[in-house]
C-alpha positions, 0 to 999 in steps of 0.5 A: 471513531476508529483509531489505526493503532487499535486496528493494527492490534486486531486480527484479519477476521475482526478487521473484515467484520469491522469493515462489513459493519461500517459498509452496512452503516454507510448503506443505511445512511445513504438510504436515510439521506434520500428519505429526507433524514435530519442533517445530523446523519449526513455528517456521519457519512463522512466519518463512516467513509473515513473509517472504511478507508482506515480499515482498508489501509490497515488491511493492505499494510498487514498484507504487504508486511506479511508478503515482505516477511515471506519473500525476505529470504528469496533472491529477488523481491517482487516488483510491487514490494521493491522501493519505488524511488524515482524513475531515473534512479530505477533506470540508471546503469548498475555498477557492473554495467558502468564498469564495462568497457568496449574492446577498443577501450580495453586495447587503448588502456592496455597499450597506453 
């Protein structure tokens, strides 16, 4: 079984090699499934698919972390690195927009 904490300690090349190895194994298992292999191998397909998913997840997490570090000092963060939150939270007015007043409102505030 593949453990995510072990994968996080590996470098990118090792992760890609591990991914290729698992994909080859999955292809072999699918071929053996067609050729009426014992049921033991069929259960292995699920484990290999899950292992591939874990490896891809760790690769994506590493890429996102690296791009966060690269964009840390820039003024704006890219959209895909921003916090998702809720749609209402993202669309609401900024502090500046909330405090703005129309000309008419400014006149009323000054006079009364």
